[in-house]
C-alpha positions as CSV (number, residue, x, y, z in Angstrom):
1,X,149.2,85.1,146.2
2,X,151.3,85.4,143.0
3,X,150.4,89.0,142.5
4,X,152.2,90.0,145.8
5,X,155.5,88.6,144.5
6,X,155.6,90.5,141.2
7,X,157.5,93.7,140.7
8,X,155.3,96.8,140.6
9,X,155.8,97.3,136.9
10,X,154.5,93.8,136.1
11,X,151.3,94.5,138.0
12,X,150.3,97.0,135.3
13,X,150.9,94.7,132.3
14,X,147.6,93.8,130.6
15,X,146.8,91.1,128.1
16,X,146.3,93.8,125.5
17,X,149.9,95.0,126.0
18,X,151.2,91.4,125.5
19,X,149.2,91.2,122.2
20,X,150.8,94.4,120.9
21,X,154.3,93.1,121.9
22,X,153.6,89.7,120.2
23,X,152.3,91.4,117.0
24,X,155.2,93.8,116.8
25,X,157.8,91.0,117.4
26,X,156.2,88.9,114.7
27,X,156.4,91.7,112.2
28,X,160.0,92.6,113.2
29,X,161.1,89.1,112.3
30,X,159.3,89.2,108.9
31,X,156.2,87.1,109.6
32,X,153.6,87.8,106.8
33,X,150.4,89.7,107.5
34,X,148.3,86.6,106.9
35,X,150.3,84.6,109.4
36,X,150.3,87.4,112.0
37,X,146.5,87.7,111.5
38,X,146.0,83.9,112.2
39,X,148.4,83.9,115.2
40,X,146.7,87.0,116.7
41,X,143.2,85.6,116.0
42,X,142.0,88.5,113.9
43,X,139.4,88.3,111.2
44,X,140.4,91.7,109.8
45,X,143.8,92.6,108.4
46,X,143.2,96.1,109.6
47,X,143.1,95.0,113.2
48,X,146.3,93.0,112.7
49,X,148.0,96.1,111.3
50,X,146.9,98.0,114.4
51,X,148.5,95.3,116.7
52,X,151.7,95.1,114.7
53,X,152.7,98.6,113.6
54,X,156.0,99.1,111.8
55,X,159.0,100.2,113.7
56,X,160.4,103.5,112.7
57,X,163.9,102.1,112.3
58,X,162.6,99.5,109.8
59,X,160.8,102.2,107.8
60,X,163.9,104.2,107.6
61,X,166.0,101.2,106.5
62,X,163.4,100.5,103.8
63,X,163.7,104.1,102.5
64,X,167.5,103.8,102.6
65,X,167.4,100.6,100.5
66,X,165.8,102.7,97.7
67,X,168.4,105.5,98.1
68,X,171.3,103.0,97.9
69,X,169.9,101.1,94.9
70,X,171.4,101.9,91.5
71,X,168.2,100.5,89.9
72,X,165.9,103.1,91.3
73,X,165.5,106.5,89.7
74,X,164.2,107.9,93.0
75,X,166.2,110.5,94.9
76,X,167.0,110.1,98.6
77,X,164.0,111.1,100.8
78,X,165.5,110.2,104.1
79,X,168.9,108.8,105.1
80,X,170.4,107.5,108.3
81,X,173.9,108.6,108.8
82,X,176.2,106.5,111.0
């Protein structure tokens, strides 16, 4: 009965999709690997990493922090302009 009232896009959502979303959101707000592992119910950190992959924007921001640091001897590898 409930399924008939859902929009078509929601009918395709799987529990697996929700786990990925939850894992990615946990990582995006800085939850540690160990805590994400517990919250997702994984025994292996490798599986937790699979469910909570890094966002490209976060990776670029991390690289830019190095580029903008006066303490780092490293050159700029990648830089976001704007």
